[in-house]
LUMDRENZA-746308 format. One record per residue (C-alpha): residue number from 0; residue in one letter; x, y, z. Coordinates in steps of 0.25 Angstrom, whole numbers, plus 5000, padded with zeros to 4 digits. Layout:
# LUMDRENZA-746308
- NUM | A | X | Y | Z
...
# end
This chain:
# LUMDRENZA-746308
- 0 | Q | 5397 | 5636 | 5445
- 1 | N | 5407 | 5647 | 5446
- 2 | P | 5421 | 5642 | 5441
- 3 | S | 5429 | 5653 | 5448
- 4 | K | 5423 | 5647 | 5461
- 5 | E | 5429 | 5634 | 5457
- 6 | I | 5443 | 5640 | 5455
- 7 | V | 5442 | 5647 | 5468
- 8 | K | 5439 | 5634 | 5475
- 9 | I | 5451 | 5627 | 5468
- 10 | F | 5460 | 5639 | 5472
- 11 | D | 5455 | 5638 | 5486
- 12 | N | 5459 | 5623 | 5487
- 13 | I | 5473 | 5626 | 5481
- 14 | V | 5476 | 5638 | 5490
- 15 | K | 5472 | 5630 | 5503
- 16 | K | 5485 | 5629 | 5511
- 17 | P | 5492 | 5616 | 5511
- 18 | E | 5494 | 5611 | 5526
- 19 | T | 5508 | 5607 | 5526
- 20 | E | 5521 | 5613 | 5521
- 21 | D | 5523 | 5601 | 5512
- 22 | Q | 5510 | 5603 | 5505
- 23 | R | 5513 | 5618 | 5504
- 24 | T | 5526 | 5614 | 5497
- 25 | K | 5519 | 5605 | 5487
- 26 | Q | 5508 | 5615 | 5485
- 27 | K | 5518 | 5626 | 5481
- 28 | A | 5525 | 5616 | 5471
- 29 | W | 5512 | 5613 | 5465
- 30 | D | 5508 | 5627 | 5464
- 31 | K | 5522 | 5629 | 5456
- 32 | K | 5519 | 5618 | 5447
- 33 | N | 5504 | 5621 | 5445
- 34 | P | 5502 | 5636 | 5444
- 35 | P | 5488 | 5641 | 5447
- 36 | T | 5479 | 5641 | 5436
- 37 | W | 5468 | 5650 | 5442
- 38 | P | 5469 | 5665 | 5440
- 39 | L | 5481 | 5671 | 5447
- 40 | E | 5473 | 5682 | 5454
- 41 | L | 5467 | 5671 | 5463
- 42 | Y | 5481 | 5666 | 5466
# end
């Protein structure tokens, strides 16, 4: 089991584009409140 693969999987799920403008707005608000904890070079 490769932990970095798990991180990439999580990252892939997070960056999937929300379908609607409302979801995008919520996602942006969420991102501001919860800054990413993965290495910044991935971001």
